[in-house]
C-alpha positions as CSV (number, residue, x, y, z in Angstrom):
1,X,-2.2,-21.2,24.0
2,X,-3.1,-17.7,25.4
3,X,0.6,-16.8,25.4
4,X,0.9,-17.8,21.7
5,X,-2.1,-15.7,20.8
6,X,-0.5,-12.7,22.4
7,X,2.7,-13.5,20.5
8,X,0.7,-13.2,17.3
9,X,-1.5,-10.2,18.1
10,X,1.2,-7.9,19.4
11,X,3.4,-8.0,16.2
12,X,0.2,-7.9,14.1
13,X,-0.8,-4.6,15.6
14,X,2.7,-3.2,15.5
15,X,3.1,-4.0,11.8
16,X,-0.3,-2.9,10.7
17,X,-0.2,0.4,12.7
18,X,2.2,2.4,10.5
19,X,0.2,1.8,7.3
20,X,-3.0,2.7,9.0
21,X,-1.6,5.8,10.7
22,X,0.1,7.2,7.5
23,X,-3.0,6.7,5.4
24,X,-5.3,7.9,8.2
25,X,-3.5,11.2,8.1
26,X,-4.2,11.3,4.4
27,X,-7.9,10.7,5.0
28,X,-8.0,13.7,7.3
29,X,-6.2,15.7,4.7
30,X,-3.3,16.4,7.0
31,X,-0.6,15.2,4.7
32,X,1.0,11.9,3.5
33,X,-0.4,12.4,0.0
34,X,3.0,11.3,-1.2
35,X,4.0,8.0,0.4
36,X,7.2,7.3,-1.4
37,X,9.0,4.5,0.4
38,X,6.0,3.1,2.3
39,X,6.6,-0.3,0.7
40,X,9.8,-0.5,2.8
41,X,7.5,-1.3,5.7
42,X,6.9,-4.7,4.0
43,X,10.5,-5.8,4.5
44,X,9.8,-7.2,8.0
45,X,7.2,-9.4,6.4
46,X,9.8,-11.0,4.0
47,X,12.1,-11.7,6.9
48,X,9.3,-13.0,9.0
49,X,8.1,-15.3,6.3
50,X,11.5,-17.0,6.0
51,X,11.6,-17.3,9.8
52,X,8.1,-18.8,9.8
53,X,9.1,-21.5,7.4
54,X,12.2,-22.3,9.4
55,X,10.2,-22.4,12.7
56,X,7.7,-24.8,11.2
57,X,10.4,-27.2,10.4
58,X,12.0,-26.8,13.8
59,X,8.6,-27.5,15.5
60,X,8.7,-31.0,14.1
61,X,11.3,-31.7,16.9
62,X,9.5,-32.2,20.2
63,X,12.6,-30.9,22.0
64,X,12.3,-27.4,20.4
65,X,8.6,-27.4,19.7
66,X,7.5,-24.8,22.4
67,X,10.0,-22.2,21.4
68,X,9.4,-22.9,17.7
69,X,5.7,-22.5,18.0
70,X,6.2,-19.1,19.7
71,X,8.4,-18.2,16.8
72,X,5.7,-19.3,14.4
73,X,3.1,-17.1,16.2
74,X,5.4,-14.1,16.2
75,X,6.4,-14.5,12.5
76,X,2.8,-15.1,11.4
77,X,1.7,-12.0,13.3
78,X,4.3,-9.9,11.5
79,X,3.4,-11.3,8.1
80,X,-0.4,-10.9,8.6
81,X,0.0,-7.4,10.1
82,X,2.0,-6.2,7.2
83,X,-0.4,-7.7,4.6
84,X,-3.5,-6.4,6.5
85,X,-1.9,-2.9,6.9
86,X,-0.9,-2.7,3.2
87,X,-4.4,-3.7,2.0
88,X,-6.5,-1.7,4.3
89,X,-4.0,1.2,4.1
90,X,-4.5,1.2,0.3
91,X,-8.2,1.4,0.7
92,X,-7.9,4.3,3.1
93,X,-5.6,6.1,0.7
94,X,-8.2,5.8,-2.2
95,X,-10.9,7.0,0.2
96,X,-8.7,10.0,1.0
97,X,-8.7,11.0,-2.6
98,X,-12.5,10.6,-2.8
99,X,-12.7,13.2,0.0
100,X,-10.1,15.4,-1.7
101,X,-12.2,15.4,-4.9
102,X,-15.1,16.7,-2.8
103,X,-13.0,19.3,-1.1
104,X,-11.6,20.5,-4.4
105,X,-15.1,21.4,-5.8
106,X,-14.8,25.1,-5.0
107,X,-11.4,25.2,-6.7
108,X,-12.7,23.6,-9.9
109,X,-15.7,26.0,-9.9
110,X,-13.4,29.0,-9.4
111,X,-11.1,28.0,-12.3
112,X,-14.2,27.6,-14.5
113,X,-15.6,31.0,-13.4
114,X,-12.2,32.7,-14.1
115,X,-12.1,31.1,-17.6
116,X,-15.6,32.3,-18.3
117,X,-14.9,35.9,-17.1
118,X,-11.5,36.3,-18.8
119,X,-11.8,34.0,-21.8
120,X,-8.7,32.1,-20.7
121,X,-7.9,30.0,-17.6
122,X,-5.6,31.4,-15.0
123,X,-1.9,30.8,-15.2
124,X,-1.6,29.9,-11.6
125,X,-4.1,29.0,-8.8
126,X,-3.0,32.1,-6.9
127,X,-4.7,34.2,-9.5
128,X,-8.1,33.0,-8.3
129,X,-7.7,34.8,-5.0
130,X,-9.5,37.0,-3.9
131,X,-11.9,37.6,-6.9
132,X,-13.0,34.0,-7.3
133,X,-12.0,32.4,-4.0
134,X,-11.3,34.1,-0.6
135,X,-8.4,31.6,-0.2
136,X,-7.2,28.4,-1.8
137,X,-8.9,25.3,-0.3
138,X,-6.8,23.4,2.2
139,X,-6.5,19.7,3.0
140,X,-5.8,18.9,-0.7
141,X,-3.0,17.1,-2.5
142,X,-0.2,19.4,-3.9
143,X,-2.3,20.5,-6.9
144,X,-0.9,22.6,-9.7
145,X,-2.7,24.2,-12.6
146,X,-1.6,23.4,-16.1
147,X,-3.1,25.5,-18.8
148,X,-2.7,26.8,-22.4
149,X,-0.8,24.9,-25.1
150,X,0.7,22.4,-22.7
151,X,-2.7,21.3,-21.3
152,X,-4.2,21.1,-24.8
153,X,-1.3,19.0,-26.1
154,X,-0.7,16.7,-23.2
155,X,-4.2,16.3,-21.7
156,X,-6.7,15.3,-24.3
157,X,-7.3,18.8,-25.7
158,X,-8.3,20.3,-22.3
159,X,-7.8,24.0,-21.9
160,X,-6.6,23.5,-18.4
161,X,-6.1,20.7,-15.9
162,X,-5.5,20.3,-12.2
163,X,-2.8,17.7,-11.4
164,X,-0.9,16.5,-8.4
165,X,2.0,14.1,-8.3
166,X,1.2,11.6,-5.5
167,X,3.7,8.7,-5.6
168,X,2.5,5.7,-3.6
169,X,5.9,4.1,-3.6
170,X,9.6,4.6,-3.8
171,X,9.8,4.3,-7.6
172,X,6.3,5.5,-8.5
173,X,4.7,8.4,-10.3
174,X,1.0,8.1,-9.5
175,X,-1.0,11.3,-10.2
176,X,-4.3,12.7,-9.3
177,X,-6.0,14.9,-11.9
178,X,-9.0,16.7,-13.1
179,X,-10.0,17.2,-16.7
180,X,-12.8,19.8,-17.3
181,X,-13.9,18.0,-20.4
182,X,-14.1,14.7,-18.5
183,X,-12.6,12.9,-21.4
184,X,-10.5,10.5,-19.4
185,X,-8.8,7.6,-21.3
186,X,-8.7,4.1,-19.8
187,X,-5.0,4.3,-19.8
188,X,-2.5,7.2,-20.2
189,X,-0.3,9.6,-18.4
190,X,1.9,6.7,-17.4
191,X,-0.6,4.2,-16.1
192,X,-4.2,3.0,-15.7
193,X,-6.8,5.5,-14.7
194,X,-9.3,4.9,-11.9
195,X,-12.2,7.3,-11.8
196,X,-12.9,9.1,-8.5
197,X,-16.0,11.2,-9.1
198,X,-15.1,13.8,-11.7
199,X,-11.4,13.2,-11.0
200,X,-9.1,10.3,-11.9
201,X,-6.2,8.6,-10.1
202,X,-3.5,7.3,-12.3
203,X,-1.9,4.1,-11.1
204,X,1.6,4.2,-12.6
């Protein structure tokens, strides 16, 4: 029995670890804002599920039952590890964007101050340095500033917007954005919006 528990726990940990590590880096602001292809880590779960079903049938035979039950434990560990890693990893990812919204507060304030001083928003974030910021904040997603006619036309009439493309999958265009007017729609920009403080995450 102890042997089979080990057969389950080892693959569980090995399969969950990549999801947790990748999204853990995101929480720390050290990267992995774009996780295109992370869903490929779920492929072992599909193979393991087929193996699990086959092993359950094989275990009906007393002759092969010990080996089959070990196979069941290993396959189940892989499936559960992948599912656990994907779910908890997703929660970690969204928490990372909550932290990013807090870290970006000086950047938002600087753009607003620039707009107040000059009557128009800056064309690039680099224009904020050094008059409004000593340096651009780090540990943030790859934000870019959209301003002028493009921002007004494409972002609910806002004079400027901060936006980052942060795909969470291989064919995915999730975005993280800030609208100074705070007039976020329920859906738009290619998906459903989830509010994160004064920011929004677009689930494409």
